[in-house]
C-alpha positions in Angstrom: 9.5 14.3 -6.6 7.7 11.3 -4.9 4.6 9.3 -5.6 2.9 7.1 -3.0 0.0 4.6 -3.5 -1.9 2.6 -1.0 -4.5 0.4 -1.7 -6.7 -1.1 1.3 -8.7 -4.4 0.8 -10.8 -5.5 3.4 -12.6 -8.8 3.8 -14.3 -10.9 6.2 -13.7 -14.3 7.8 -16.7 -16.1 5.5 -14.5 -15.3 2.2 -10.9 -15.8 3.2 -10.5 -18.5 0.8 -11.6 -20.9 -2.3 -13.2 -18.8 -5.1 -13.8 -15.6 -3.0 -10.1 -15.1 -2.4 -9.7 -15.8 -6.2 -11.7 -12.7 -6.9 -10.1 -10.8 -3.9 -6.9 -11.4 -5.7 -8.1 -10.1 -8.9 -8.0 -6.5 -7.5 -5.2 -4.8 -8.9 -2.6 -3.6 -6.2 -1.0 -0.9 -8.1 -3.2 1.8 -10.6 -1.7 4.5 -13.1 -0.8 7.8 -11.1 -3.4 10.9 -11.5 -1.7 14.1 -11.2 -2.8 16.7 -8.6 -2.4 20.3 -9.7 -0.3 19.4 -12.5 2.2 17.5 -10.4 3.2 13.9 -9.7 4.1 14.7 -6.4 0.8 12.6 -5.1 -0.3 10.5 -2.3 -3.4 8.1 -3.9 -5.5 6.1 -1.9 -7.7 3.2 -3.1 -9.9 1.1 -0.8 -11.8 -2.4 -1.6 -14.5 -3.4 0.6 -16.1 -6.6 0.4 -20.0 -6.3 0.1 -21.1 -9.6 -0.3 -19.1 -13.3 0.0 -16.4 -12.8 -2.8 -17.8 -9.5 -4.0 -15.9 -6.1 -3.8 -16.6 -2.6 -4.4 -14.4 0.3 -4.4 -15.1 2.2 -1.3 -12.9 5.6 -2.0 -10.3 6.9 -4.3 -8.7 9.9 -3.1 -5.4 12.0 -4.3 -3.5 14.8 -2.9 -0.4 16.9 -3.1 2.4 15.3 -1.4 4.7 17.0 0.7 8.1 16.2 -0.2 8.6 13.6 1.3 6.5 13.0 4.3 8.1 11.1 7.2 5.2 8.9 7.7 2.1 7.5 6.5 0.2 4.8 8.2 3.3 3.2 9.2 5.3 3.6 6.1 8.6 5.7 6.9 10.5 7.8 4.3 13.5 9.5 4.6 15.3 11.5 1.9 19.4 11.5 2.5 21.8 12.3 -0.2 19.4 12.1 -3.0 18.2 8.6 -2.1 14.9 7.6 -0.4 15.0 5.2 2.7 11.8 3.4 3.2 11.1 1.5 6.8 8.0 0.2 8.2 6.7 0.8 11.6 3.8 -1.4 13.1 0.8 0.3 14.1 -1.8 -2.0 15.6 -4.8 0.5 15.1 -3.8 0.6 11.5 -2.8 -3.0 10.8 -4.5 -5.0 13.2 -3.5 -8.2 14.3 -0.4 -10.3 14.8 2.4 -7.5 15.3 4.9 -7.9 13.4 7.4 -5.6 15.4 8.6 -1.9 15.8 10.5 -0.3 12.9 12.2 -2.1 10.2 14.3 -1.0 7.3 12.5 -2.1 3.9 14.9 -0.6 1.4 16.5 2.3 -0.4 15.4 4.0 -3.6 17.4 5.7 -6.0 16.1 8.5 -8.5 13.8 6.5 -11.0 13.0 3.7 -8.9 10.0 2.1 -7.2 9.1 -0.3 -4.4 5.8 -2.0 -3.2 5.5 -3.1 0.6 2.5 -5.5 1.4 1.3 -6.1 4.9 -2.0 -7.9 6.1 -3.5 -8.1 9.4 -6.8 -9.7 11.2 -9.0 -8.2 13.3 -11.8 -9.2 15.7 -14.8 -7.3 17.3 -18.4 -8.8 16.7 -17.2 -10.4 13.7 -13.8 -11.3 12.6 -12.0 -9.4 9.4 -8.8 -8.9 7.6 -7.0 -6.4 5.6 -4.5 -6.0 3.1 -2.1 -2.8 2.5 -0.4 -2.3 -0.2 2.2 1.2 -0.5 3.4 1.6 -4.0 6.3 4.2 -3.7 8.4 6.0 -6.5 10.9 8.3 -6.0 12.6 10.8 -8.5 13.0 13.5 -10.9 10.6 12.8 -13.3 7.7 10.5 -12.5 5.4 9.0 -15.3 1.6 8.1 -14.7 2.6 4.6 -15.5 5.5 4.3 -12.7 3.5 1.6 -11.1 1.9 -0.3 -14.0 4.8 -0.9 -16.6 7.0 -3.6 -15.7 8.3 -5.0 -12.3 9.0 -2.6 -9.3 12.5 -2.2 -8.2 11.9 -3.5 -4.9 8.9 -5.8 -3.2 8.7 -6.4 0.4 6.0 -8.5 1.9 5.6 -8.2 5.6 2.3 -10.5 5.1 1.6 -13.4 7.6 -0.7 -16.6 7.3 -3.7 -15.1 9.3 -5.8 -18.4 9.3 
């Protein structure tokens, strides 16, 4: 079984520091899993968008059945080999913004019962400048619990974040 949570937080240049950053950092980066069709083989998405300086609202929550396992989801690369889940990451400027962090890189390997968190951030510019942080939580095993991401520390934590200022 496999569970993936993708938490995306988006904010503007005007609120990138100070009390607005403190409020943004209070947004949870892990949630309880909700079963889909009686299975915890799921992909969940949570999105938070800044609506006023330092004020965030939940834009979306979706949950669906995950194939076993998907090979790529928004740059997160997954490959099941010999009862282990190899996690990699491939930068995609359309999804993650700038600066580019290079091509494919191996993040870690999960055995049954382990979980991982991978964080990446990016900057975008058009008429205004805005930022995103994507948090990918991955749990792997023969049996997954609803609290796989919220009870205790992650087995592996990898940050591909950069200073965007």
